[in-house]
C-alpha positions in Angstrom: 24.1 -21.8 7.4 25.3 -18.6 6.2 23.2 -16.2 3.4 24.7 -13.7 1.7 22.1 -11.0 0.1 23.5 -8.0 -1.7 22.7 -5.7 -4.3 21.7 -1.9 -4.6 19.5 0.4 -3.1 16.0 -0.2 -3.4 16.6 -3.9 -5.0 14.3 -5.7 -2.3 17.0 -7.4 -0.9 16.3 -6.2 2.5 12.7 -7.4 2.1 13.8 -10.8 0.5 16.6 -11.1 3.4 13.7 -10.8 6.1 11.2 -13.1 4.7 14.6 -15.6 3.6 15.5 -16.0 7.1 12.4 -16.2 8.6 11.5 -18.9 6.3 15.1 -20.8 7.4 14.6 -19.6 10.8 17.7 -17.7 11.1 18.8 -14.1 12.9 18.7 -11.4 9.8 20.7 -8.8 10.1 20.0 -5.6 7.6 23.9 -4.1 7.7 22.8 -1.2 5.7 21.6 0.2 9.7 25.0 0.1 10.5 26.2 2.6 8.3 22.8 4.5 8.4 23.0 5.0 12.3 26.6 5.9 12.0 25.5 8.9 9.9 22.8 9.5 12.1 25.1 9.9 15.4 27.8 11.5 13.2 25.5 14.7 12.2 23.6 15.0 15.2 27.2 15.7 16.4 28.1 18.1 13.8 30.5 15.8 12.4 31.1 15.9 8.5 30.2 13.0 7.3 33.9 13.5 4.3 35.4 13.8 7.7 36.9 9.7 7.9 38.4 10.0 11.1 35.8 11.3 13.1 32.7 9.3 11.6 35.2 5.9 11.8 34.9 6.9 15.5 31.7 7.5 15.7 31.3 3.8 14.4 33.5 2.1 16.7 31.2 3.2 19.9 27.8 3.0 18.1 24.9 1.5 19.9 23.6 -1.4 18.5 20.8 -1.0 20.5 19.4 2.0 18.6 19.0 0.2 15.3 15.3 0.0 15.6 15.4 3.9 15.2 12.2 4.6 12.6 15.0 7.8 11.5 16.9 5.4 9.8 14.3 5.0 7.2 14.7 7.8 5.9 15.9 9.0 2.0 18.1 11.6 4.4 19.4 8.7 6.6 20.1 6.4 3.3 22.0 9.8 1.9 24.3 9.9 4.8 25.2 6.0 5.5 26.6 6.1 1.3 28.7 9.2 2.5 30.4 7.2 5.4 30.4 4.1 4.2 33.2 5.1 1.5 35.6 6.1 4.5 37.5 2.5 5.0 38.0 3.5 8.5 34.7 3.2 9.2 34.2 0.2 7.5 36.8 -1.8 9.8 35.5 0.0 12.5 31.8 -2.2 11.8 33.6 -5.1 10.6 33.9 -7.6 13.4 30.2 -6.7 14.9 28.8 -8.5 11.2 31.2 -11.1 11.2 30.3 -12.4 14.5 26.6 -11.8 13.8 27.2 -14.2 10.7 29.3 -16.4 12.9 26.2 -17.1 15.4 25.3 -20.2 16.3 22.4 -21.1 13.6 24.1 -18.4 10.9 22.2 -15.9 9.4 21.2 -13.7 6.7 22.6 -10.4 5.9 22.1 -7.9 3.5 23.8 -5.2 2.0 26.7 -4.2 -0.3 29.8 -6.3 0.2 28.4 -9.5 2.3 29.2 -11.7 -0.6 32.8 -10.2 -1.0 34.3 -8.9 2.1 32.0 -9.7 5.6 31.7 -13.3 4.7 33.5 -14.5 1.4 32.8 -17.7 2.5 28.6 -18.1 3.2 26.9 -20.8 2.1 25.0 -19.0 -0.7 25.0 -16.1 -2.4 22.3 -13.8 -3.9 23.0 -10.2 -6.1 19.5 -8.8 -6.1 19.1 -5.5 -8.7 16.6 -4.2 -10.6 16.6 -1.1 -13.4 16.8 2.0 -11.3 14.0 3.5 -12.4 12.2 0.3 -11.0 14.1 0.7 -7.9 13.0 4.5 -7.6 9.5 3.8 -8.1 9.5 1.1 -5.4 11.5 3.8 -2.9 8.8 6.4 -4.1 5.5 4.0 -2.9 7.5 3.0 0.1 8.1 7.1 1.4 5.1 8.5 0.3 3.5 5.7 1.9 5.1 6.8 5.4 3.9 9.9 4.6 7.4 11.7 3.0 6.6 14.6 0.6 9.2 13.9 -2.5 8.9 13.5 -6.0 9.5 10.2 -8.0 12.5 12.1 -10.2 14.1 13.3 -7.0 14.0 9.5 -5.4 15.3 8.3 -8.9 18.5 10.9 -9.3 19.4 9.8 -5.4 19.5 6.3 -6.6 21.4 6.8 -9.5 24.1 9.4 -7.5 24.2 6.5 -4.9 25.2 3.7 -7.3 27.7 5.4 -8.5 29.1 6.4 -5.0 28.8 2.6 -4.2 29.9 0.8 -7.0 33.0 3.3 -7.3 34.4 4.0 -3.7 37.9 2.7 -2.8 36.7 0.9 -0.1 34.2 -2.5 -0.6 32.6 -1.1 -3.5 29.3 -2.5 -4.6 29.9 -5.3 -6.6 28.4 -9.0 -7.4 30.9 -11.4 -6.1 32.5 -13.8 -8.5 30.0 -16.9 -6.7 27.1 -14.7 -6.1 24.1 -16.2 -8.3 21.9 -12.6 -9.9 18.3 -12.0 -8.9 16.3 -9.8 -11.3 13.4 -8.7 -9.7 12.5 -5.7 -11.9 9.6 -7.9 -13.3 9.1 -9.7 -10.7 6.7 -9.3 -7.4 8.0 -9.5 -4.1 6.1 -13.5 -3.5 7.7 -14.1 -7.3 11.1 -12.8 -5.6 11.1 -14.8 -2.8 9.8 -18.0 -4.5 12.9 -17.4 -6.9 15.4 -16.7 -4.0 14.7 -19.8 -2.1 15.4 -22.3 -5.3 17.8 -20.5 -5.7 19.2 -21.2 -2.3 18.6 -24.5 -2.1 20.6 -24.8 -5.4 22.9 -23.5 -3.8 23.1 -25.3 0.2 23.2 -29.0 -2.7 25.7 -27.7 -4.5 27.9 -27.1 -0.9 26.3 -30.8 -0.1 24.2 -29.1 2.6 20.4 -29.2 3.0 18.3 -25.8 3.5 
C-alpha cells in the first residue's frame, strides 16, 4: 500500500502523514527533510544554494541517518530546502532513495510536493492537502514560537507566500495537484477532523482500486 500526500508548506500534510502511517502500520517518509538536509549540508560546506552542480553533489552523498537533526525543523532549513529543491540535479539525486523507500515490503506513506506526480505516480491513494496561506502561516507561527523561535506571524506569512511561488513555478517537479489526487482542504478543520477526512478519502481510493485498507 503506497499513500502519497502532497501539499504546500504548513498545510498539515506532515502531521496527517504520520498519523495515517501509524493507523495502517506503514513506514513514513517526510521527503521535505531530504531537501532540508541538503540545504543544511550545503550551507555547512559554504556552498551557495543556487549552485546546482555543487548542491547535487551534496544530495548524492546525503547521510540519511542525519534526518532526525532538530535543526531541520527550523524556518531557515525550510527556506534552504525550497531553494535547493529547484535544481533538477538535486531532485534526480534523491529520486532513487524515495522510490526505494516506497517500494518496501509493506509499502509506505510519503509526504512532500511531488509524490503523486513524480515519485509515486502509481500510488494506491493520493491526497493533496492545502489550506489558505493565512491559516498555514498561523499554524507555522504557533509551531515555531512553541519551540522558542522569535519570529512574527507577518514574517512567516511572507515566507509561506514566497515558498508557494517558488515551489509552484519551478521547472523541476513543481508543486501541483496530481490529476488523480483528491483535494483535502484543511482551513476549517482541526487535526482530528482532517485525519478522519483523510482516512475516509484513502479508504474510498482503496475501494476503487479493489484493495482493502
